[in-house]
C-alpha positions in Angstrom: 214.7 77.9 203.7 215.8 77.6 200.0 215.2 80.4 197.5 216.2 81.1 193.9 214.9 84.1 192.0 216.2 84.5 188.5 215.6 86.7 185.4 214.3 84.2 182.9 215.8 86.1 180.0 219.3 86.8 181.2 219.4 84.0 183.8 220.9 86.5 186.2 220.4 85.4 189.8 218.5 88.1 191.6 218.5 86.4 195.0 219.5 82.9 196.2 219.7 81.2 199.5 220.5 77.4 199.8 219.4 77.2 196.2 221.0 73.9 195.4 220.1 72.2 198.7 217.3 69.6 198.7 214.1 70.4 200.6 210.7 68.7 201.0 208.8 70.6 198.3 205.2 69.4 199.1 202.9 70.0 196.2 205.5 71.8 194.0 206.3 68.2 192.9 203.1 68.5 190.8 205.0 70.8 188.4 207.5 68.0 187.7 204.6 65.6 187.1 202.7 67.9 184.9 205.5 68.8 182.6 206.7 65.2 182.3 203.2 64.0 181.5 202.6 66.7 178.8 205.9 65.8 177.2 205.5 62.1 177.2 201.7 61.5 176.9 200.7 64.8 175.2 197.8 67.1 176.0 195.4 65.0 174.0 196.0 61.7 175.9 192.8 60.1 177.3 192.2 57.4 179.8 189.8 54.6 178.8 187.8 52.2 180.9 186.9 49.3 178.7 184.4 46.4 178.9 185.7 43.1 177.2 183.9 40.0 176.1 184.7 37.0 173.8 182.4 37.9 170.9 181.9 34.3 169.9 180.2 33.6 173.3 177.5 36.2 172.7 174.3 34.9 171.1 170.6 35.9 171.5 171.6 38.4 174.2 173.2 35.7 176.3 176.9 35.9 177.1 178.2 32.4 177.8 181.5 33.8 179.0 182.9 36.5 181.1 182.0 40.2 181.2 185.3 42.0 182.1 185.6 45.6 183.3 189.1 46.8 182.7 190.1 49.8 184.8 193.2 51.8 183.8 193.5 54.4 186.6 191.3 57.1 185.2 191.2 59.7 188.0 188.1 61.4 186.5 185.8 58.3 186.4 182.6 58.7 188.3 179.6 56.5 189.3 177.6 58.3 186.6 180.2 57.3 184.0 179.9 53.7 185.2 176.2 53.8 185.1 176.3 55.0 181.5 178.8 52.3 180.7 176.5 49.6 182.0 173.6 51.1 180.0 175.8 50.8 176.9 176.4 47.1 177.7 172.6 46.5 177.6 172.3 48.5 174.3 175.2 46.4 172.9 173.0 43.3 173.4 174.2 41.7 176.7 171.1 40.8 178.8 172.4 37.8 180.6 175.8 36.7 181.7 176.4 33.0 182.3 180.1 33.4 183.1 181.6 35.8 185.6 181.4 39.5 185.9 185.1 40.4 186.4 186.9 43.5 187.4 190.4 43.6 186.1 192.4 46.0 188.3 195.9 44.9 187.3 196.9 47.9 185.2 198.9 49.5 188.0 201.4 47.4 190.0 202.7 47.5 193.6 201.4 49.3 196.7 198.7 51.9 196.2 200.2 54.0 199.1 203.6 55.5 198.4 206.4 55.6 201.0 206.5 58.7 203.2 202.8 59.4 203.6 201.5 60.0 207.1 199.0 57.6 208.6 196.5 60.4 209.3 196.5 61.4 205.6 195.1 58.1 204.6 191.6 58.8 206.1 190.9 61.9 204.0 190.3 62.5 200.3 193.6 64.3 199.8 195.3 61.0 200.7 193.0 58.8 198.6 194.5 55.8 196.8 195.5 56.3 193.1 194.7 52.6 192.3 193.8 51.1 189.0 190.2 51.4 190.1 189.2 55.0 190.8 185.6 56.0 191.2 184.5 59.5 192.4 188.2 60.1 193.1 187.9 57.3 195.7 186.3 59.7 198.0 183.0 60.1 199.9 181.5 63.3 201.5 179.5 63.7 204.7 178.2 66.6 206.8 177.8 66.7 210.5 175.1 69.1 211.8 174.8 70.6 215.2 171.8 69.6 217.3 170.3 70.9 220.5 172.2 68.2 222.4 175.8 67.2 222.1 175.0 64.5 219.6 175.5 65.4 215.9 173.3 64.7 213.0 174.8 62.9 209.9 174.0 64.0 206.4 175.3 61.9 203.5 176.2 63.3 200.1 175.1 61.3 197.0 178.6 59.8 196.6 178.3 58.3 200.1 175.1 56.3 199.7 177.2 53.2 198.9 178.8 53.2 202.4 177.8 52.4 205.9 178.5 55.3 208.2 178.4 55.1 212.0 178.4 58.4 213.7 179.0 58.9 217.4 180.7 62.4 217.3 179.7 64.9 219.9 180.1 68.7 219.9 181.5 69.7 223.3 182.9 72.8 225.0 186.4 73.6 224.0 187.9 72.7 227.4 186.7 69.1 226.9 188.7 68.9 223.6 191.9 68.5 225.7 190.9 64.9 226.4 188.7 64.1 223.4 189.6 64.4 219.7 187.8 63.8 216.4 188.9 60.6 214.7 187.5 59.1 211.5 188.1 55.4 210.9 187.4 53.7 207.6 187.8 50.0 207.5 189.0 47.7 204.7 185.3 46.8 204.3 184.7 50.5 203.6 182.7 51.0 206.7 183.0 54.5 208.1 183.2 55.2 211.9 183.1 58.9 212.9 184.2 59.1 216.5 185.3 61.6 219.1 184.6 65.3 219.7 184.4 68.6 217.9 183.9 72.1 219.0 180.3 73.5 218.5 179.7 74.6 215.0 176.6 74.8 212.7 178.0 72.1 210.4 181.2 70.3 209.4 182.0 68.9 206.0 184.3 66.0 205.7 185.8 64.4 202.6 186.9 60.9 203.4 189.0 58.3 201.5 187.7 55.0 200.3 190.0 52.3 201.7 189.2 49.5 199.3 188.4 50.9 195.8 187.9 47.4 194.4 185.2 46.6 196.8 183.6 50.0 196.1 183.6 49.2 192.4 182.0 45.8 193.0 179.2 47.5 195.0 178.6 50.1 192.3 178.6 47.7 189.4 176.4 45.2 191.1 173.8 47.8 191.6 174.1 49.2 188.1 173.8 45.8 186.5 170.7 45.0 188.5 169.2 48.4 187.7 169.6 47.7 184.0 168.2 44.1 184.4 171.4 42.5 183.2 171.2 39.0 184.8 174.2 37.4 186.4 174.3 34.9 189.2 177.7 34.8 190.9 179.2 37.8 192.9 181.5 40.0 190.9 185.1 38.8 191.1 188.5 40.3 190.3 191.0 38.8 187.8 192.6 39.4 184.4 191.2 39.0 180.9 192.9 36.6 178.5 190.2 35.2 176.2 188.0 38.2 176.4 189.6 40.2 173.6 186.8 42.2 172.0 186.0 45.6 173.3 182.2 45.8 173.8 181.9 49.3 175.1 184.3 51.9 176.6 184.3 55.2 178.5 186.9 57.8 177.5 188.0 60.5 179.9 188.5 64.1 179.2 191.9 65.2 177.7 195.1 65.2 179.8 195.3 68.9 179.3 192.1 69.3 181.3 193.2 66.9 184.0 196.6 68.7 184.4 194.8 72.0 184.8 192.6 70.6 187.6 195.6 69.1 189.2 197.6 72.3 189.3 194.8 74.7 190.0 193.4 72.7 192.9 196.5 70.8 193.9 194.7 67.4 193.4 196.9 64.7 194.8 194.9 61.8 193.3 195.2 63.2 189.8 198.9 63.7 190.3 199.5 60.2 191.6 197.3 58.5 188.9 199.3 60.4 186.2 202.6 59.4 187.9 201.6 55.7 187.8 200.5 56.1 184.2 203.8 57.6 183.3 205.5 54.5 184.8 203.2 52.2 182.8 203.8 54.1 179.5 207.6 54.6 180.0 208.7 51.4 181.7 205.7 49.1 181.3 205.1 49.1 185.0 202.4 51.1 186.8 204.2 51.3 190.1 205.0 54.5 192.0 208.7 53.7 191.7 208.5 53.3 187.9 206.4 56.5 187.8 208.8 58.7 189.6 211.7 57.3 187.7 209.9 58.0 184.5 209.4 61.6 185.6 213.1 61.9 186.3 214.1 60.3 183.0 211.7 62.4 180.9 212.8 65.7 182.5 216.5 64.8 182.1 216.0 63.9 178.5 213.8 66.8 177.5 214.6 69.6 179.9 218.2 68.6 181.0 217.0 68.8 184.6 219.0 66.2 186.5 216.9 64.8 189.4 218.8 61.5 189.7 220.1 62.5 193.2 216.8 63.9 194.4 214.8 61.3 196.2 211.1 61.0 195.1 208.4 58.6 196.1 205.3 60.1 194.6 204.1 62.6 192.0 201.8 64.6 194.2 204.2 65.8 196.9 202.4 64.3 199.8 205.3 62.1 200.7 207.8 63.6 203.1 210.6 61.5 201.5 210.5 63.8 198.4 213.5 66.1 198.2 214.1 68.7 195.4 216.1 71.9 195.3 214.9 75.4 194.3 217.5 75.3 191.5 215.8 72.3 190.0 212.5 73.9 189.9 213.8 77.1 188.4 215.6 75.2 185.7 212.4 73.3 185.0 210.4 76.6 184.8 212.9 78.1 182.4 212.7 75.1 180.2 208.9 75.1 180.2 208.7 78.8 179.4 211.1 78.4 176.5 208.6 75.9 174.9 205.6 77.6 173.4 203.1 74.9 174.1 204.3 74.3 177.7 204.5 78.1 178.3 200.9 78.4 177.1 199.9 75.5 179.4 201.5 77.1 182.4 199.7 80.4 181.8 196.4 78.6 181.5 196.9 76.0 184.2 198.9 77.6 187.1 197.0 79.4 189.8 197.1 83.2 189.3 197.6 85.5 192.3 194.3 86.8 193.6 192.4 85.3 190.7 192.3 81.5 190.6 193.1 78.1 192.2 195.1 77.9 195.4 196.3 81.5 194.9 192.8 82.9 194.8 193.1 84.3 198.4 196.8 85.4 198.2 198.3 88.6 196.8 194.7 90.0 196.1 195.7 93.6 196.2 197.9 95.7 193.9 200.5 95.4 192.6 200.7 91.6 192.7 197.1 90.7 191.9 197.1 88.9 188.5 200.9 89.1 188.2 202.1 85.8 189.8 201.6 82.4 188.2 202.7 79.7 190.7 202.2 76.3 192.2 201.7 76.3 196.0 202.6 73.6 198.4 201.9 73.1 202.1 202.0 70.5 204.8 202.7 70.7 208.5 205.8 72.8 208.8 206.3 73.0 205.0 205.4 75.8 202.5 206.6 76.2 199.0 205.9 78.4 196.0 207.3 78.0 192.5 206.4 79.8 189.4 207.0 83.0 187.4 205.9 86.7 187.5 206.1 89.9 185.6 207.7 92.9 187.4 206.8 96.6 187.3 209.4 97.0 184.5 207.9 94.0 182.6 210.8 91.6 183.3 209.8 88.0 183.6 211.1 86.5 186.8 211.3 82.8 187.6 211.4 81.8 191.3 211.2 78.9 193.8 210.8 79.4 197.5 210.7 76.3 199.8 210.4 76.5 203.6 210.8 73.5 205.9 210.6 72.9 209.6 208.9 76.1 210.7 206.7 76.2 213.7 205.0 79.5 213.1 201.5 79.5 211.6 201.3 78.7 207.9 200.0 82.1 207.0 203.1 83.7 208.3 205.3 81.6 205.9 203.1 82.5 203.0 203.2 86.2 204.0 207.0 86.1 203.9 206.9 84.5 200.4 204.4 87.2 199.1 206.5 90.0 200.6 209.6 88.7 198.9 207.8 88.6 195.6 206.5 92.2 196.2 210.1 93.4 196.7 211.1 91.8 193.5 208.2 93.2 191.6 208.9 96.8 192.8 212.7 96.9 192.6 214.0 94.6 189.8 215.0 96.6 186.7 
């Protein structure tokens, strides 16, 4: 366990334990990502998904060259956005494509899965790939309903109609779960197999990760183009655009300030990792995870004088168990952010608030802490963290970071210890 609690005005240490030791911080890493992104990209940064053509090749609604969709890792892009983009292509005068329809997915580089993620995480939405092509957060949702027999009934959500789902899950008495477990498998062809057993329950909801986002995009765009009666003959291919240098239409995302708020409030891993790779692209010219985390370190060293050069990092979401950061690093970062009016305002707006919003909605819901603690949570198996700031009974602003690793007790006990510690600080710090 590592703890640092500090008066943000006097920088007096109120309590510390292993404060300079590195720990696995889980989603507290998103604080590093958020502040680095707001400093480098700015709150008004927007992602754009663009469609390119060679304008000289368009005549009488016939495009005699390629129609290129250029994806740039927009984590907010949806199937509805793509459908609107295709409608705009039709309105812009393209009715027939004699060349290829191309998806350019080269904006990010390197593996889409960072080092240190667990294999089990890759099947679920919280472990979805932050690739250049992101649609519906590279997720799909299904429900399993209880029936009168052990068999289950599958219900697809609208974002899952593009996928084949095979369901053989049974609901069985709990004693049978000792030899039968639930196991989703999503193939590289994006075929979903729901297998194994679950205890009886009226319904289960599952958010599953798309394994091959490029194939997903090809499926969506093929249907959208046909729906708009834009004629093309060959299957959609992937590649890069060289001669197609005219932007025909584009989709612009909401502002980074809104994306960061969603990321912090709901601990969205995909948003965090897309931002990380974008930072690498903007800072180093490479959209790899390695470039992204090194960009975060360089930005925070330059702007906040927070030296993370000896703190291993593999992603910007905290899902990697190879990330190691100390409580003192987080407290230094919080002190810096709170000293900057725009960042301080962003933290007040974006961080979960105890008993009121985000991942702290169900924590510290009673007096005196309700509405007093602004903090980022983090949790994985055996890991719990909480970093942020609060105002005490005497109106002192306190900055803190609490990181717990390798515990075997239930997660709620770790969280209760964190909340109790903050309650003591609230009541007794003068």
